[in-house]
N, C-alpha and C positions, 0 to 999 in steps of 0.2 A: 805331177806326182805319180799318177797311174802309169805313165809311160816309163818312168824309172823302175817301178815294180815289175811291169811287164817285161822290161829288158832284163831283169834279174832272174825271171822264172826259168829260162833255158839253162842258165848256169846252176841254179838250185837243183833242177831235175838231173843234170849231168852229175853233180856231186853226190846226189842221193843214189843214183845208179852205181857210181864208183864205190860208195860206202857199202852198198849191198854186195858188190863183187869182192871187195876186200874182206867182208865178213864171211863170205863163202870160202875164201882161201885160208884165212886165219881167224876163225870165229872167236877164239879165246881172247884176242886182242881188241876186237872191234865191238864188244859189248860195252866197253867203257871208252874206247878210243873213237876218234871221229876224223873223217877226211875234212881238212880245213880249206885246201886249195889245190887246184891243178892248173898250172900255168906254164906254158912254154916247155912242156915235158917234165916239169918238176912237181912232184906230189908232196904236199905237206900234210902230215898226220899229227893230230893233237892227242896226247894221252894224259891221264889224270895224275900220274906220279912218275918219278925218276926210275923206280925199279921196273915198272911195266915198260917204260921207254927203252931201258937197257936190254930187256929181254926181246923186245920187238926188233931192235937194231940187229940182233943176231939172226933174225928171220927175214931181214930185208931182201936177200937174194931170192928166197923162195917166193916172197910177195911180188917182187918185181917180175919174176918169170911167170907167175900166175896171171898177173895183170897184162903182160905182153901177150900171153896165150889167149886171153879174153878180148884182146883188141884194143886195149888202153895204151895210148902213146906216152908211157912213163919212162923217162931216161934216168932220173935221179929221184930219190925219196929222202926227205928230211923229216925228222921226228922232233916234235916240240912237246915240252911238258906244259900242259895247259890246265892249271888248277881251276876247278869249278867252284863257284861261289856257293857256299852252303848257307842256307837260311837258318838263322839261329832259332831253335825251338826250345823254350824253357821246359825243363823236366819237372814234372810234378814230384815233389818229395814223397818218399815212401812213408805212409802213415803207420805209426806203431799203434797197435790196439790199446785201448784204455785199460789200465789195471782194474781188476775186479772191485777194489775198494773205491775207486773213483766212480765207476759205473753205479755202485750202490749209493754213493752220496748224491750223485746226480738224480737218480730215481727218487730218493727221499726229497730232494729239493723240488723236483717236478711235482711230486704229490703235495708238498706243502703249498707250493704256488697255486696249484689247482684248487685246493681246499680254501685258501684264503682269498682267491679271486683277485689278488693284487699282481701288478707287473705282468700283464698278459704277454707283452713282447718278450720278456725274459723267459716266461714259461714256454713260449713257442720255440725260442732258441735252444733251450735245454732239451725239449722234446725232439727237435731236429737233430741235435747232436747225438742223442741216444738212438734215434732211428738209424742214422748213418753208421753208428758203431755196430748195431745189430746187423745191418746189411753187409758190412765189411767182415764181420767175424762169422757170419753164417747163421 
């Protein structure tokens, strides 16, 4: 297992150096784009969407000349659209502030529960709700 990983390290280092050179030549494309492979003179670049790929295709002669001047043996360049997986993140819904009448009723309920001493868990829940409302509204 370690031998396989050790065998990949030179290739990873080479692709990382190539990525850096590409970013120096065309920085606007290599913030989101990445060098995927360089094999037998063919460079394969991955980009996140078709629009960026189309724009880069117009700049390929400039990129190829820059790479050749930097000493990279690139004969052809292919561009692939490589969509990145997005991790779904649930969005917290925007909380609307409680209407003043509701806040007033909750305050009355909290006071009543405190005086009666019954339902301490309900009193705590109402207190927490009012406290959050005050924090959110300033």
